[in-house]
PDB file with SEQRES, HELIX, SHEET and CRYST1 records, atoms N, CA, C and O in Angstrom:
SEQRES   1 A   82  UNK UNK UNK UNK UNK UNK UNK UNK UNK UNK UNK UNK UNK          
SEQRES   2 A   82  UNK UNK UNK UNK UNK UNK UNK UNK UNK UNK UNK UNK UNK          
SEQRES   3 A   82  UNK UNK UNK UNK UNK UNK UNK UNK UNK UNK UNK UNK UNK          
SEQRES   4 A   82  UNK UNK UNK UNK UNK UNK UNK UNK UNK UNK UNK UNK UNK          
SEQRES   5 A   82  UNK UNK UNK UNK UNK UNK UNK UNK UNK UNK UNK UNK UNK          
SEQRES   6 A   82  UNK UNK UNK UNK UNK UNK UNK UNK UNK UNK UNK UNK UNK          
SEQRES   7 A   82  UNK UNK UNK UNK                                              
HELIX    1 AA1 UNK A   17  UNK A   21  1                                   5    
HELIX    2 AA2 UNK A   31  UNK A   44  1                                  14    
HELIX    3 AA3 UNK A   50  UNK A   61  1                                  12    
HELIX    4 AA4 UNK A   67  UNK A   79  1                                  13    
CRYST1    1.000    1.000    1.000  90.00  90.00  90.00 P 1           1          
ATOM      1  N   UNK A   1     137.287  33.579 106.123  1.00  0.00           N  
ATOM      2  CA  UNK A   1     138.241  34.383 105.242  1.00  0.00           C  
ATOM      3  C   UNK A   1     139.783  33.771 105.551  1.00  0.00           C  
ATOM      4  O   UNK A   1     140.501  34.354 106.364  1.00  0.00           O  
ATOM      5  N   UNK A   2     140.171  32.755 104.965  1.00  0.00           N  
ATOM      6  CA  UNK A   2     141.486  32.334 105.360  1.00  0.00           C  
ATOM      7  C   UNK A   2     142.456  32.755 104.190  1.00  0.00           C  
ATOM      8  O   UNK A   2     142.048  33.119 103.087  1.00  0.00           O  
ATOM      9  N   UNK A   3     143.708  32.671 104.529  1.00  0.00           N  
ATOM     10  CA  UNK A   3     144.814  33.170 103.706  1.00  0.00           C  
ATOM     11  C   UNK A   3     145.656  32.013 103.529  1.00  0.00           C  
ATOM     12  O   UNK A   3     146.078  31.399 104.508  1.00  0.00           O  
ATOM     13  N   UNK A   4     145.940  31.659 102.294  1.00  0.00           N  
ATOM     14  CA  UNK A   4     146.943  30.573 101.995  1.00  0.00           C  
ATOM     15  C   UNK A   4     148.376  31.077 101.761  1.00  0.00           C  
ATOM     16  O   UNK A   4     148.573  32.082 101.078  1.00  0.00           O  
ATOM     17  N   UNK A   5     149.296  30.437 102.280  1.00  0.00           N  
ATOM     18  CA  UNK A   5     150.698  30.883 102.185  1.00  0.00           C  
ATOM     19  C   UNK A   5     151.443  29.682 101.562  1.00  0.00           C  
ATOM     20  O   UNK A   5     151.361  28.564 102.071  1.00  0.00           O  
ATOM     21  N   UNK A   6     152.157  29.925 100.473  1.00  0.00           N  
ATOM     22  CA  UNK A   6     152.908  28.941  99.850  1.00  0.00           C  
ATOM     23  C   UNK A   6     154.425  29.309  99.961  1.00  0.00           C  
ATOM     24  O   UNK A   6     154.853  30.413  99.623  1.00  0.00           O  
ATOM     25  N   UNK A   7     155.220  28.283 100.467  1.00  0.00           N  
ATOM     26  CA  UNK A   7     156.585  28.501 100.574  1.00  0.00           C  
ATOM     27  C   UNK A   7     157.299  27.625  99.546  1.00  0.00           C  
ATOM     28  O   UNK A   7     157.086  26.416  99.459  1.00  0.00           O  
ATOM     29  N   UNK A   8     158.208  28.333  98.726  1.00  0.00           N  
ATOM     30  CA  UNK A   8     158.865  27.615  97.692  1.00  0.00           C  
ATOM     31  C   UNK A   8     160.370  27.724  98.009  1.00  0.00           C  
ATOM     32  O   UNK A   8     160.910  28.760  98.398  1.00  0.00           O  
ATOM     33  N   UNK A   9     160.987  26.550  97.801  1.00  0.00           N  
ATOM     34  CA  UNK A   9     162.510  26.376  98.006  1.00  0.00           C  
ATOM     35  C   UNK A   9     163.182  26.397  96.632  1.00  0.00           C  
ATOM     36  O   UNK A   9     162.702  25.828  95.652  1.00  0.00           O  
ATOM     37  N   UNK A  10     164.288  27.067  96.626  1.00  0.00           N  
ATOM     38  CA  UNK A  10     165.089  27.088  95.461  1.00  0.00           C  
ATOM     39  C   UNK A  10     165.955  25.786  95.268  1.00  0.00           C  
ATOM     40  O   UNK A  10     166.870  25.558  96.059  1.00  0.00           O  
ATOM     41  N   UNK A  11     165.686  24.957  94.258  1.00  0.00           N  
ATOM     42  CA  UNK A  11     166.501  23.632  94.181  1.00  0.00           C  
ATOM     43  C   UNK A  11     167.949  23.879  93.660  1.00  0.00           C  
ATOM     44  O   UNK A  11     168.805  22.994  93.646  1.00  0.00           O  
ATOM     45  N   UNK A  12     168.141  25.089  93.256  1.00  0.00           N  
ATOM     46  CA  UNK A  12     169.523  25.297  92.577  1.00  0.00           C  
ATOM     47  C   UNK A  12     170.654  25.652  93.561  1.00  0.00           C  
ATOM     48  O   UNK A  12     170.318  26.285  94.563  1.00  0.00           O  
ATOM     49  N   UNK A  13     171.810  25.362  93.423  1.00  0.00           N  
ATOM     50  CA  UNK A  13     172.873  25.662  94.302  1.00  0.00           C  
ATOM     51  C   UNK A  13     173.009  27.271  94.187  1.00  0.00           C  
ATOM     52  O   UNK A  13     172.755  27.894  93.156  1.00  0.00           O  
ATOM     53  N   UNK A  14     173.416  27.804  95.308  1.00  0.00           N  
ATOM     54  CA  UNK A  14     173.660  29.303  95.407  1.00  0.00           C  
ATOM     55  C   UNK A  14     174.906  29.642  94.732  1.00  0.00           C  
ATOM     56  O   UNK A  14     175.911  29.087  95.175  1.00  0.00           O  
ATOM     57  N   UNK A  15     175.040  30.418  93.778  1.00  0.00           N  
ATOM     58  CA  UNK A  15     176.201  30.794  93.029  1.00  0.00           C  
ATOM     59  C   UNK A  15     176.898  32.119  93.355  1.00  0.00           C  
ATOM     60  O   UNK A  15     177.975  32.426  92.843  1.00  0.00           O  
ATOM     61  N   UNK A  16     176.242  32.886  94.224  1.00  0.00           N  
ATOM     62  CA  UNK A  16     176.693  34.204  94.583  1.00  0.00           C  
ATOM     63  C   UNK A  16     178.190  34.090  95.025  1.00  0.00           C  
ATOM     64  O   UNK A  16     178.545  33.203  95.801  1.00  0.00           O  
ATOM     65  N   UNK A  17     179.033  34.986  94.526  1.00  0.00           N  
ATOM     66  CA  UNK A  17     180.422  34.936  94.902  1.00  0.00           C  
ATOM     67  C   UNK A  17     180.673  35.335  96.280  1.00  0.00           C  
ATOM     68  O   UNK A  17     181.610  34.830  96.899  1.00  0.00           O  
ATOM     69  N   UNK A  18     179.911  36.196  96.801  1.00  0.00           N  
ATOM     70  CA  UNK A  18     179.975  36.655  98.229  1.00  0.00           C  
ATOM     71  C   UNK A  18     179.982  35.583  99.218  1.00  0.00           C  
ATOM     72  O   UNK A  18     180.718  35.579 100.204  1.00  0.00           O  
ATOM     73  N   UNK A  19     179.129  34.664  98.921  1.00  0.00           N  
ATOM     74  CA  UNK A  19     178.939  33.483  99.827  1.00  0.00           C  
ATOM     75  C   UNK A  19     180.029  32.555  99.834  1.00  0.00           C  
ATOM     76  O   UNK A  19     180.305  31.939 100.864  1.00  0.00           O  
ATOM     77  N   UNK A  20     180.745  32.386  98.649  1.00  0.00           N  
ATOM     78  CA  UNK A  20     181.956  31.500  98.484  1.00  0.00           C  
ATOM     79  C   UNK A  20     183.171  32.253  99.195  1.00  0.00           C  
ATOM     80  O   UNK A  20     184.109  31.581  99.622  1.00  0.00           O  
ATOM     81  N   UNK A  21     183.165  33.464  99.309  1.00  0.00           N  
ATOM     82  CA  UNK A  21     184.272  34.034  99.884  1.00  0.00           C  
ATOM     83  C   UNK A  21     184.280  33.980 101.398  1.00  0.00           C  
ATOM     84  O   UNK A  21     185.332  33.925 102.035  1.00  0.00           O  
ATOM     85  N   UNK A  22     183.083  33.998 101.957  1.00  0.00           N  
ATOM     86  CA  UNK A  22     182.939  34.021 103.463  1.00  0.00           C  
ATOM     87  C   UNK A  22     182.700  32.568 103.999  1.00  0.00           C  
ATOM     88  O   UNK A  22     181.583  32.210 104.372  1.00  0.00           O  
ATOM     89  N   UNK A  23     183.696  31.820 104.020  1.00  0.00           N  
ATOM     90  CA  UNK A  23     183.605  30.384 104.599  1.00  0.00           C  
ATOM     91  C   UNK A  23     184.048  30.487 105.996  1.00  0.00           C  
ATOM     92  O   UNK A  23     183.259  30.828 106.877  1.00  0.00           O  
ATOM     93  N   UNK A  24     185.334  30.192 106.245  1.00  0.00           N  
ATOM     94  CA  UNK A  24     185.777  30.351 107.668  1.00  0.00           C  
ATOM     95  C   UNK A  24     186.638  31.587 107.800  1.00  0.00           C  
ATOM     96  O   UNK A  24     186.845  32.098 108.901  1.00  0.00           O  
ATOM     97  N   UNK A  25     187.161  32.085 106.627  1.00  0.00           N  
ATOM     98  CA  UNK A  25     187.975  33.411 106.828  1.00  0.00           C  
ATOM     99  C   UNK A  25     187.299  34.447 105.908  1.00  0.00           C  
ATOM    100  O   UNK A  25     186.406  34.189 105.101  1.00  0.00           O  
ATOM    101  N   UNK A  26     187.847  35.655 106.141  1.00  0.00           N  
ATOM    102  CA  UNK A  26     187.339  36.724 105.350  1.00  0.00           C  
ATOM    103  C   UNK A  26     188.546  37.134 104.416  1.00  0.00           C  
ATOM    104  O   UNK A  26     189.527  37.713 104.884  1.00  0.00           O  
ATOM    105  N   UNK A  27     188.440  36.821 103.114  1.00  0.00           N  
ATOM    106  CA  UNK A  27     189.581  37.112 102.265  1.00  0.00           C  
ATOM    107  C   UNK A  27     189.638  38.454 101.884  1.00  0.00           C  
ATOM    108  O   UNK A  27     190.677  38.843 101.350  1.00  0.00           O  
ATOM    109  N   UNK A  28     188.622  39.313 102.077  1.00  0.00           N  
ATOM    110  CA  UNK A  28     188.643  40.664 101.627  1.00  0.00           C  
ATOM    111  C   UNK A  28     189.289  41.611 102.735  1.00  0.00           C  
ATOM    112  O   UNK A  28     189.435  42.819 102.550  1.00  0.00           O  
ATOM    113  N   UNK A  29     189.637  40.994 103.824  1.00  0.00           N  
ATOM    114  CA  UNK A  29     190.280  41.803 104.915  1.00  0.00           C  
ATOM    115  C   UNK A  29     191.789  41.787 104.607  1.00  0.00           C  
ATOM    116  O   UNK A  29     192.538  40.914 105.046  1.00  0.00           O  
ATOM    117  N   UNK A  30     192.171  42.764 103.858  1.00  0.00           N  
ATOM    118  CA  UNK A  30     193.643  42.891 103.359  1.00  0.00           C  
ATOM    119  C   UNK A  30     194.489  43.249 104.506  1.00  0.00           C  
ATOM    120  O   UNK A  30     193.989  43.665 105.551  1.00  0.00           O  
ATOM    121  N   UNK A  31     195.876  43.088 104.329  1.00  0.00           N  
ATOM    122  CA  UNK A  31     196.748  43.356 105.401  1.00  0.00           C  
ATOM    123  C   UNK A  31     196.845  44.841 105.816  1.00  0.00           C  
ATOM    124  O   UNK A  31     197.217  45.173 106.942  1.00  0.00           O  
ATOM    125  N   UNK A  32     196.499  45.700 104.872  1.00  0.00           N  
ATOM    126  CA  UNK A  32     196.471  47.147 105.318  1.00  0.00           C  
ATOM    127  C   UNK A  32     195.299  47.441 106.173  1.00  0.00           C  
ATOM    128  O   UNK A  32     195.391  48.330 107.019  1.00  0.00           O  
ATOM    129  N   UNK A  33     194.171  46.747 106.017  1.00  0.00           N  
ATOM    130  CA  UNK A  33     192.989  46.920 106.978  1.00  0.00           C  
ATOM    131  C   UNK A  33     193.491  46.341 108.269  1.00  0.00           C  
ATOM    132  O   UNK A  33     193.245  46.917 109.328  1.00  0.00           O  
ATOM    133  N   UNK A  34     194.187  45.221 108.228  1.00  0.00           N  
ATOM    134  CA  UNK A  34     194.544  44.554 109.518  1.00  0.00           C  
ATOM    135  C   UNK A  34     195.479  45.518 110.175  1.00  0.00           C  
ATOM    136  O   UNK A  34     195.407  45.683 111.392  1.00  0.00           O  
ATOM    137  N   UNK A  35     196.387  46.192 109.420  1.00  0.00           N  
ATOM    138  CA  UNK A  35     197.438  47.094 110.077  1.00  0.00           C  
ATOM    139  C   UNK A  35     196.624  48.255 110.791  1.00  0.00           C  
ATOM    140  O   UNK A  35     197.061  48.693 111.855  1.00  0.00           O  
ATOM    141  N   UNK A  36     195.474  48.763 110.254  1.00  0.00           N  
ATOM    142  CA  UNK A  36     194.771  49.788 111.050  1.00  0.00           C  
ATOM    143  C   UNK A  36     194.070  49.212 112.207  1.00  0.00           C  
ATOM    144  O   UNK A  36     193.917  49.923 113.201  1.00  0.00           O  
ATOM    145  N   UNK A  37     193.627  48.013 112.194  1.00  0.00           N  
ATOM    146  CA  UNK A  37     192.939  47.350 113.367  1.00  0.00           C  
ATOM    147  C   UNK A  37     193.875  46.986 114.479  1.00  0.00           C  
ATOM    148  O   UNK A  37     193.469  46.984 115.641  1.00  0.00           O  
ATOM    149  N   UNK A  38     195.102  46.681 114.177  1.00  0.00           N  
ATOM    150  CA  UNK A  38     196.123  46.267 115.178  1.00  0.00           C  
ATOM    151  C   UNK A  38     197.096  47.256 115.556  1.00  0.00           C  
ATOM    152  O   UNK A  38     197.942  46.966 116.402  1.00  0.00           O  
ATOM    153  N   UNK A  39     197.068  48.459 114.990  1.00  0.00           N  
ATOM    154  CA  UNK A  39     197.918  49.575 115.231  1.00  0.00           C  
ATOM    155  C   UNK A  39     198.058  49.860 116.752  1.00  0.00           C  
ATOM    156  O   UNK A  39     199.156  50.044 117.278  1.00  0.00           O  
ATOM    157  N   UNK A  40     196.888  49.887 117.423  1.00  0.00           N  
ATOM    158  CA  UNK A  40     196.871  50.349 118.762  1.00  0.00           C  
ATOM    159  C   UNK A  40     197.566  49.281 119.611  1.00  0.00           C  
ATOM    160  O   UNK A  40     198.319  49.637 120.517  1.00  0.00           O  
ATOM    161  N   UNK A  41     197.340  47.967 119.350  1.00  0.00           N  
ATOM    162  CA  UNK A  41     197.950  46.887 120.041  1.00  0.00           C  
ATOM    163  C   UNK A  41     199.515  46.901 119.963  1.00  0.00           C  
ATOM    164  O   UNK A  41     200.283  46.789 120.918  1.00  0.00           O  
ATOM    165  N   UNK A  42     199.838  47.059 118.650  1.00  0.00           N  
ATOM    166  CA  UNK A  42     201.227  47.027 118.317  1.00  0.00           C  
ATOM    167  C   UNK A  42     201.973  48.249 118.909  1.00  0.00           C  
ATOM    168  O   UNK A  42     203.148  48.125 119.255  1.00  0.00           O  
ATOM    169  N   UNK A  43     201.381  49.308 119.019  1.00  0.00           N  
ATOM    170  CA  UNK A  43     202.017  50.474 119.617  1.00  0.00           C  
ATOM    171  C   UNK A  43     202.187  50.281 120.987  1.00  0.00           C  
ATOM    172  O   UNK A  43     203.251  50.646 121.488  1.00  0.00           O  
ATOM    173  N   UNK A  44     201.219  49.709 121.766  1.00  0.00           N  
ATOM    174  CA  UNK A  44     201.370  49.360 123.266  1.00  0.00           C  
ATOM    175  C   UNK A  44     202.464  48.267 123.456  1.00  0.00           C  
ATOM    176  O   UNK A  44     203.277  48.348 124.377  1.00  0.00           O  
ATOM    177  N   UNK A  45     202.463  47.367 122.669  1.00  0.00           N  
ATOM    178  CA  UNK A  45     203.497  46.285 122.738  1.00  0.00           C  
ATOM    179  C   UNK A  45     203.917  45.800 121.409  1.00  0.00           C  
ATOM    180  O   UNK A  45     203.190  45.086 120.718  1.00  0.00           O  
ATOM    181  N   UNK A  46     205.154  46.212 121.036  1.00  0.00           N  
ATOM    182  CA  UNK A  46     205.740  45.784 119.749  1.00  0.00           C  
ATOM    183  C   UNK A  46     206.152  44.309 119.612  1.00  0.00           C  
ATOM    184  O   UNK A  46     206.370  43.797 118.514  1.00  0.00           O  
ATOM    185  N   UNK A  47     206.248  43.658 120.767  1.00  0.00           N  
ATOM    186  CA  UNK A  47     206.554  42.209 120.853  1.00  0.00           C  
ATOM    187  C   UNK A  47     205.430  41.309 120.523  1.00  0.00           C  
ATOM    188  O   UNK A  47     205.637  40.121 120.276  1.00  0.00           O  
ATOM    189  N   UNK A  48     204.142  41.877 120.507  1.00  0.00           N  
ATOM    190  CA  UNK A  48     202.933  41.067 120.402  1.00  0.00           C  
ATOM    191  C   UNK A  48     203.126  40.246 119.074  1.00  0.00           C  
ATOM    192  O   UNK A  48     203.620  40.705 118.045  1.00  0.00           O  
ATOM    193  N   UNK A  49     202.704  39.079 119.235  1.00  0.00           N  
ATOM    194  CA  UNK A  49     202.861  38.097 118.051  1.00  0.00           C  
ATOM    195  C   UNK A  49     201.492  38.046 117.222  1.00  0.00           C  
ATOM    196  O   UNK A  49     200.456  38.495 117.712  1.00  0.00           O  
ATOM    197  N   UNK A  50     201.529  37.532 116.065  1.00  0.00           N  
ATOM    198  CA  UNK A  50     200.382  37.289 115.226  1.00  0.00           C  
ATOM    199  C   UNK A  50     199.325  36.454 115.838  1.00  0.00           C  
ATOM    200  O   UNK A  50     198.144  36.718 115.613  1.00  0.00           O  
ATOM    201  N   UNK A  51     199.689  35.405 116.641  1.00  0.00           N  
ATOM    202  CA  UNK A  51     198.712  34.531 117.252  1.00  0.00           C  
ATOM    203  C   UNK A  51     197.805  35.434 118.243  1.00  0.00           C  
ATOM    204  O   UNK A  51     196.580  35.314 118.260  1.00  0.00           O  
ATOM    205  N   UNK A  52     198.456  36.283 119.012  1.00  0.00           N  
ATOM    206  CA  UNK A  52     197.767  36.987 120.014  1.00  0.00           C  
ATOM    207  C   UNK A  52     196.918  38.103 119.175  1.00  0.00           C  
ATOM    208  O   UNK A  52     195.773  38.383 119.529  1.00  0.00           O  
ATOM    209  N   UNK A  53     197.491  38.685 118.122  1.00  0.00           N  
ATOM    210  CA  UNK A  53     196.655  39.598 117.369  1.00  0.00           C  
ATOM    211  C   UNK A  53     195.437  38.912 116.715  1.00  0.00           C  
ATOM    212  O   UNK A  53     194.381  39.517 116.535  1.00  0.00           O  
ATOM    213  N   UNK A  54     195.628  37.632 116.369  1.00  0.00           N  
ATOM    214  CA  UNK A  54     194.575  36.804 115.766  1.00  0.00           C  
ATOM    215  C   UNK A  54     193.410  36.622 116.809  1.00  0.00           C  
ATOM    216  O   UNK A  54     192.237  36.755 116.462  1.00  0.00           O  
ATOM    217  N   UNK A  55     193.755  36.329 118.032  1.00  0.00           N  
ATOM    218  CA  UNK A  55     192.859  36.214 119.021  1.00  0.00           C  
ATOM    219  C   UNK A  55     192.015  37.583 119.434  1.00  0.00           C  
ATOM    220  O   UNK A  55     190.816  37.603 119.714  1.00  0.00           O  
ATOM    221  N   UNK A  56     192.824  38.609 119.411  1.00  0.00           N  
ATOM    222  CA  UNK A  56     192.207  39.986 119.622  1.00  0.00           C  
ATOM    223  C   UNK A  56     191.308  40.328 118.494  1.00  0.00           C  
ATOM    224  O   UNK A  56     190.198  40.787 118.762  1.00  0.00           O  
ATOM    225  N   UNK A  57     191.651  40.164 117.315  1.00  0.00           N  
ATOM    226  CA  UNK A  57     190.806  40.526 116.118  1.00  0.00           C  
ATOM    227  C   UNK A  57     189.525  39.527 116.184  1.00  0.00           C  
ATOM    228  O   UNK A  57     188.394  39.975 115.997  1.00  0.00           O  
ATOM    229  N   UNK A  58     189.710  38.419 116.405  1.00  0.00           N  
ATOM    230  CA  UNK A  58     188.484  37.534 116.462  1.00  0.00           C  
ATOM    231  C   UNK A  58     187.619  37.893 117.535  1.00  0.00           C  
ATOM    232  O   UNK A  58     186.398  37.841 117.384  1.00  0.00           O  
ATOM    233  N   UNK A  59     188.212  38.300 118.747  1.00  0.00           N  
ATOM    234  CA  UNK A  59     187.310  38.822 119.848  1.00  0.00           C  
ATOM    235  C   UNK A  59     186.541  39.977 119.413  1.00  0.00           C  
ATOM    236  O   UNK A  59     185.327  40.047 119.607  1.00  0.00           O  
ATOM    237  N   UNK A  60     187.314  41.023 118.744  1.00  0.00           N  
ATOM    238  CA  UNK A  60     186.719  42.371 118.440  1.00  0.00           C  
ATOM    239  C   UNK A  60     185.838  42.284 117.217  1.00  0.00           C  
ATOM    240  O   UNK A  60     184.753  42.862 117.261  1.00  0.00           O  
ATOM    241  N   UNK A  61     186.155  41.683 116.227  1.00  0.00           N  
ATOM    242  CA  UNK A  61     185.232  41.779 115.035  1.00  0.00           C  
ATOM    243  C   UNK A  61     184.723  40.438 114.483  1.00  0.00           C  
ATOM    244  O   UNK A  61     184.158  40.328 113.395  1.00  0.00           O  
ATOM    245  N   UNK A  62     184.965  39.474 115.297  1.00  0.00           N  
ATOM    246  CA  UNK A  62     184.360  38.044 115.156  1.00  0.00           C  
ATOM    247  C   UNK A  62     184.690  37.477 113.780  1.00  0.00           C  
ATOM    248  O   UNK A  62     183.819  36.856 113.170  1.00  0.00           O  
ATOM    249  N   UNK A  63     185.921  37.661 113.251  1.00  0.00           N  
ATOM    250  CA  UNK A  63     186.400  37.053 112.023  1.00  0.00           C  
ATOM    251  C   UNK A  63     187.721  36.289 112.288  1.00  0.00           C  
ATOM    252  O   UNK A  63     188.509  36.689 113.145  1.00  0.00           O  
ATOM    253  N   UNK A  64     187.943  35.231 111.573  1.00  0.00           N  
ATOM    254  CA  UNK A  64     189.151  34.456 111.694  1.00  0.00           C  
ATOM    255  C   UNK A  64     190.022  34.738 110.534  1.00  0.00           C  
ATOM    256  O   UNK A  64     189.608  34.452 109.411  1.00  0.00           O  
ATOM    257  N   UNK A  65     191.282  35.315 110.708  1.00  0.00           N  
ATOM    258  CA  UNK A  65     192.111  35.688 109.672  1.00  0.00           C  
ATOM    259  C   UNK A  65     193.303  34.748 109.630  1.00  0.00           C  
ATOM    260  O   UNK A  65     193.664  34.200 110.672  1.00  0.00           O  
ATOM    261  N   UNK A  66     193.955  34.523 108.446  1.00  0.00           N  
ATOM    262  CA  UNK A  66     195.119  33.728 108.305  1.00  0.00           C  
ATOM    263  C   UNK A  66     196.348  34.342 109.069  1.00  0.00           C  
ATOM    264  O   UNK A  66     196.493  35.561 109.166  1.00  0.00           O  
ATOM    265  N   UNK A  67     197.146  33.513 109.557  1.00  0.00           N  
ATOM    266  CA  UNK A  67     198.359  34.058 110.341  1.00  0.00           C  
ATOM    267  C   UNK A  67     199.164  34.876 109.557  1.00  0.00           C  
ATOM    268  O   UNK A  67     199.572  35.901 110.104  1.00  0.00           O  
ATOM    269  N   UNK A  68     199.522  34.647 108.290  1.00  0.00           N  
ATOM    270  CA  UNK A  68     200.370  35.452 107.536  1.00  0.00           C  
ATOM    271  C   UNK A  68     199.812  36.794 107.207  1.00  0.00           C  
ATOM    272  O   UNK A  68     200.546  37.771 107.062  1.00  0.00           O  
ATOM    273  N   UNK A  69     198.398  36.848 107.078  1.00  0.00           N  
ATOM    274  CA  UNK A  69     197.821  38.207 106.860  1.00  0.00           C  
ATOM    275  C   UNK A  69     198.024  39.120 108.219  1.00  0.00           C  
ATOM    276  O   UNK A  69     198.239  40.331 108.182  1.00  0.00           O  
ATOM    277  N   UNK A  70     197.930  38.425 109.292  1.00  0.00           N  
ATOM    278  CA  UNK A  70     198.156  39.176 110.543  1.00  0.00           C  
ATOM    279  C   UNK A  70     199.714  39.693 110.725  1.00  0.00           C  
ATOM    280  O   UNK A  70     200.071  40.789 111.156  1.00  0.00           O  
ATOM    281  N   UNK A  71     200.503  38.647 110.296  1.00  0.00           N  
ATOM    282  CA  UNK A  71     201.840  39.066 110.395  1.00  0.00           C  
ATOM    283  C   UNK A  71     202.277  40.152 109.402  1.00  0.00           C  
ATOM    284  O   UNK A  71     203.083  41.018 109.741  1.00  0.00           O  
ATOM    285  N   UNK A  72     201.748  40.103 108.189  1.00  0.00           N  
ATOM    286  CA  UNK A  72     202.028  41.275 107.288  1.00  0.00           C  
ATOM    287  C   UNK A  72     201.338  42.523 107.746  1.00  0.00           C  
ATOM    288  O   UNK A  72     201.814  43.635 107.517  1.00  0.00           O  
ATOM    289  N   UNK A  73     200.196  42.334 108.405  1.00  0.00           N  
ATOM    290  CA  UNK A  73     199.459  43.623 108.976  1.00  0.00           C  
ATOM    291  C   UNK A  73     200.134  44.230 110.017  1.00  0.00           C  
ATOM    292  O   UNK A  73     200.148  45.453 110.154  1.00  0.00           O  
ATOM    293  N   UNK A  74     200.774  43.355 110.862  1.00  0.00           N  
ATOM    294  CA  UNK A  74     201.544  43.871 111.993  1.00  0.00           C  
ATOM    295  C   UNK A  74     202.846  44.629 111.372  1.00  0.00           C  
ATOM    296  O   UNK A  74     203.290  45.659 111.879  1.00  0.00           O  
ATOM    297  N   UNK A  75     203.365  44.058 110.314  1.00  0.00           N  
ATOM    298  CA  UNK A  75     204.562  44.708 109.771  1.00  0.00           C  
ATOM    299  C   UNK A  75     204.144  46.145 109.172  1.00  0.00           C  
ATOM    300  O   UNK A  75     204.862  47.127 109.357  1.00  0.00           O  
ATOM    301  N   UNK A  76     203.077  46.203 108.525  1.00  0.00           N  
ATOM    302  CA  UNK A  76     202.495  47.441 107.918  1.00  0.00           C  
ATOM    303  C   UNK A  76     202.344  48.417 109.067  1.00  0.00           C  
ATOM    304  O   UNK A  76     202.768  49.567 108.945  1.00  0.00           O  
ATOM    305  N   UNK A  77     201.742  47.992 110.205  1.00  0.00           N  
ATOM    306  CA  UNK A  77     201.488  48.851 111.309  1.00  0.00           C  
ATOM    307  C   UNK A  77     202.702  49.379 111.926  1.00  0.00           C  
ATOM    308  O   UNK A  77     202.704  50.537 112.344  1.00  0.00           O  
ATOM    309  N   UNK A  78     203.796  48.588 112.026  1.00  0.00           N  
ATOM    310  CA  UNK A  78     205.021  48.971 112.587  1.00  0.00           C  
ATOM    311  C   UNK A  78     205.816  49.998 111.683  1.00  0.00           C  
ATOM    312  O   UNK A  78     206.482  50.943 112.106  1.00  0.00           O  
ATOM    313  N   UNK A  79     205.622  49.634 110.331  1.00  0.00           N  
ATOM    314  CA  UNK A  79     206.273  50.596 109.432  1.00  0.00           C  
ATOM    315  C   UNK A  79     205.657  52.020 109.431  1.00  0.00           C  
ATOM    316  O   UNK A  79     206.320  53.008 109.117  1.00  0.00           O  
ATOM    317  N   UNK A  80     204.399  52.069 109.786  1.00  0.00           N  
ATOM    318  CA  UNK A  80     203.687  53.424 109.848  1.00  0.00           C  
ATOM    319  C   UNK A  80     204.152  54.218 111.080  1.00  0.00           C  
ATOM    320  O   UNK A  80     203.949  55.431 111.109  1.00  0.00           O  
ATOM    321  N   UNK A  81     204.743  53.616 112.064  1.00  0.00           N  
ATOM    322  CA  UNK A  81     205.155  54.335 113.252  1.00  0.00           C  
ATOM    323  C   UNK A  81     206.518  55.157 112.808  1.00  0.00           C  
ATOM    324  O   UNK A  81     206.784  56.230 113.351  1.00  0.00           O  
ATOM    325  N   UNK A  82     207.298  54.632 111.864  1.00  0.00           N  
ATOM    326  CA  UNK A  82     208.597  55.234 111.588  1.00  0.00           C  
ATOM    327  C   UNK A  82     208.669  55.954 110.294  1.00  0.00           C  
ATOM    328  O   UNK A  82     209.716  56.504 109.952  1.00  0.00           O  
TER     329      UNK A  82                                                      
END                                                                             
């Protein structure tokens, strides 16, 4: 009593938009979200730079974000303190 299993591969290119958005960066991570994520680090040290924040975010949530998004997120975080 044997069972046959047939595996089929889809020959067409995947066109789901979600997969095209998640290449090396996450484009849906907006600067306001970044502000919430970095608020604690910025509060401890307001001189922290976007490069260090980039490293911390990458270690914490395993995503690589553009420098300017981190810069703007830091600015939003600092604005929320005042």
